[in-house]
C-alpha positions in Angstrom: 110.3 109.0 119.3 110.5 109.1 123.1 109.5 104.8 123.5 113.0 103.8 124.3 111.6 100.1 124.6 107.9 99.4 124.2 106.9 96.9 127.7 103.0 98.2 127.5 99.3 99.0 126.4 100.9 102.6 127.2 103.8 102.3 125.3 101.6 100.7 122.0 99.2 103.3 122.2 102.5 106.2 122.5 103.4 104.7 119.5 100.0 104.4 117.1 99.9 107.8 118.5 103.1 109.0 117.2 102.4 107.2 114.0 99.4 109.4 113.6 97.0 106.5 113.6 93.7 105.8 115.0 92.8 102.7 116.6 91.6 100.9 113.8 94.4 101.7 111.4 97.1 100.3 114.1 95.1 96.6 114.4 94.8 96.7 110.5 98.4 97.2 110.8 99.2 94.9 113.8 97.0 92.1 112.0 95.0 92.5 114.6 91.3 92.8 114.9 90.0 96.3 116.6 88.5 95.4 119.6 91.9 92.6 120.4 93.6 95.7 119.2 91.0 97.8 121.6 92.0 95.6 124.6 95.7 95.3 124.9 95.8 99.4 124.9 93.5 99.7 127.8 94.5 96.4 129.6 97.8 95.6 131.1 97.6 91.9 130.9 96.2 91.3 126.9 100.2 92.8 125.9 102.3 89.4 125.3 105.4 89.8 123.2 103.6 88.3 120.7 102.0 92.5 120.1 105.0 94.0 121.0 107.0 92.2 118.1 103.9 93.3 115.2 104.4 97.0 117.2 107.8 97.5 116.8 107.0 95.2 112.8 104.8 98.0 112.4 107.2 100.8 113.9 110.1 99.8 111.3 107.7 98.9 108.0 106.3 102.9 108.5 110.2 104.3 109.4 111.1 102.9 106.6 108.0 103.7 103.7 107.8 107.2 105.4 111.9 107.7 105.9 112.0 108.8 108.8 114.6 106.8 111.4 112.2 108.9 115.0 109.6 106.5 114.2 111.2 102.9 115.2 112.1 103.2 119.2 115.3 103.1 120.2 115.9 99.4 120.6 114.3 98.4 117.4 116.2 101.6 116.3 119.7 100.1 117.5 118.8 96.1 115.7 118.8 96.9 113.1 121.4 99.7 112.9 123.9 95.8 113.5 122.2 94.2 111.1 122.8 97.3 108.7 126.4 96.6 109.3 126.0 92.8 108.8 124.9 93.3 105.4 127.8 96.3 104.7 130.1 92.8 104.9 
C-alpha cells in the first residue's frame, strides 16, 4: 500500500479502493452511514481523528482477514509490530 499515514479524505478514499470496497461497504465497516462516509471522502473539513482511527481499524482488520500486511498504512503496521513484540515478552 502506498499510504504512509491516513490524514485526509483522499487518503481514506485511496485506502477504500486499495481494500477493494465500494463506498457503502467502507461506510459499513467504519460504522457510518453512506452519506456521512461520502462527505468524508469529498469534504476535507469533514475528516476528524475518529474517522482516521476507524479507517485504520478497518485496514488492520482486513489485513488480518486476508493475511496481507501490505493493506495497512505503514504507521499502523509499525504500531502493530511494536505491540507484537510486547506480547512476546
